[in-house]
C-alpha positions as semicolon CSV with decimal commas, in nm:
position;residue;x (nm);y (nm);z (nm)
1;M;1,451;1,365;-0,814
2;S;1,506;0,989;-0,793
3;A;1,413;0,736;-1,059
4;G;1,202;0,544;-0,806
5;P;0,834;0,590;-0,730
6;L;0,715;0,934;-0,628
7;V;0,446;0,790;-0,399
8;S;0,469;0,498;-0,159
9;V;0,131;0,366;-0,052
10;V;0,156;0,182;0,280
11;L;-0,121;-0,068;0,349
12;P;-0,116;-0,276;0,669
13;V;-0,343;-0,580;0,688
14;H;-0,432;-0,831;0,957
15;D;-0,680;-1,101;0,857
16;G;-0,834;-0,878;0,594
17;A;-0,836;-1,109;0,291
18;A;-1,208;-1,053;0,236
19;Y;-1,144;-0,687;0,147
20;L;-0,776;-0,674;0,056
21;G;-0,813;-0,748;-0,315
22;A;-1,045;-0,452;-0,367
23;A;-0,807;-0,224;-0,175
24;I;-0,504;-0,335;-0,378
25;D;-0,692;-0,312;-0,707
26;S;-0,805;0,042;-0,626
27;I;-0,445;0,152;-0,578
28;L;-0,313;-0,024;-0,887
29;R;-0,588;0,140;-1,096
30;Q;-0,501;0,492;-0,987
31;S;-0,480;0,755;-1,261
32;Y;-0,136;0,839;-1,119
33;S;0,085;0,532;-1,163
34;N;0,436;0,628;-1,044
35;L;0,383;0,451;-0,716
36;E;0,476;0,154;-0,509
37;L;0,231;-0,032;-0,290
38;I;0,379;-0,177;0,027
39;V;0,145;-0,430;0,185
40;I;0,245;-0,522;0,539
41;D;0,088;-0,851;0,641
42;D;0,066;-0,822;1,019
43;G;0,062;-1,189;1,113
44;S;-0,257;-1,277;0,925
45;R;-0,388;-1,631;0,929
46;D;-0,654;-1,592;0,660
47;G;-0,448;-1,586;0,341
48;S;-0,399;-1,209;0,325
49;A;-0,025;-1,243;0,256
50;A;-0,076;-1,502;-0,018
51;L;-0,339;-1,280;-0,179
52;A;-0,106;-0,979;-0,178
53;E;0,181;-1,190;-0,312
54;S;-0,038;-1,317;-0,597
55;Y;-0,019;-0,978;-0,771
56;A;0,231;-0,984;-1,056
57;D;0,250;-0,605;-1,069
58;P;0,610;-0,502;-0,988
59;R;0,480;-0,202;-0,794
60;V;0,347;-0,433;-0,521
61;R;0,584;-0,525;-0,239
62;V;0,479;-0,750;0,047
63;V;0,635;-0,746;0,393
64;R;0,538;-1,021;0,637
65;N;0,534;-0,995;1,014
66;D;0,571;-1,336;1,179
67;R;0,314;-1,235;1,439
68;N;0,062;-0,959;1,487
69;L;0,251;-0,649;1,601
70;G;-0,037;-0,404;1,571
71;V;-0,116;-0,137;1,317
72;V;0,138;0,120;1,439
73;A;0,432;-0,122;1,424
74;A;0,312;-0,253;1,086
75;L;0,290;0,101;0,950
76;N;0,638;0,182;1,078
77;R;0,778;-0,123;0,897
78;G;0,615;0,002;0,578
79;F;0,740;0,357;0,627
80;D;1,093;0,224;0,677
81;R;1,076;0,049;0,339
82;A;0,912;0,333;0,147
83;R;1,115;0,470;-0,143
84;G;0,877;0,743;-0,252
85;E;0,908;1,111;-0,181
86;F;0,548;1,107;-0,055
87;I;0,371;0,845;0,156
88;A;0,001;0,769;0,129
89;R;-0,177;0,565;0,391
90;M;-0,435;0,303;0,298
91;D;-0,643;0,059;0,503
92;A;-0,705;-0,296;0,387
93;D;-1,081;-0,250;0,399
94;D;-1,088;0,077;0,203
95;V;-1,123;0,146;-0,168
96;A;-0,947;0,452;-0,310
97;A;-1,122;0,665;-0,568
98;P;-0,941;0,646;-0,906
99;L;-0,813;1,005;-0,888
100;R;-0,716;0,999;-0,521
101;L;-0,338;1,011;-0,557
102;E;-0,342;1,242;-0,858
103;L;-0,556;1,497;-0,676
104;Q;-0,356;1,473;-0,354
105;L;-0,028;1,513;-0,539
106;R;-0,159;1,805;-0,740
107;R;-0,260;1,978;-0,420
108;M;0,080;1,920;-0,254
109;V;0,303;1,991;-0,553
110;D;0,116;2,271;-0,731
111;D;0,024;2,476;-0,424
């Protein structure tokens, strides 16, 4: 097994600054912490990219699209950059329960 993160959380955002902070915080506060969070700013004009880049947590990586490519293309850019063995999908306007990743991993690895 690699020394990198076990889970890559891929989070595309387009003009979602109003909700993005809560989404990022909910991932960074997960009970399972061996993760990376890849935020793909899909051509936002509302400060979403700057908000994501303001996080000092080394687990957060921000990828910027120069223009809006759509959610599928944004996700594919995130998947291409993922280093984890598992990929979790997150929307910019969602909040993950604190045990989300731990419970999902337990189900996949222990079963």
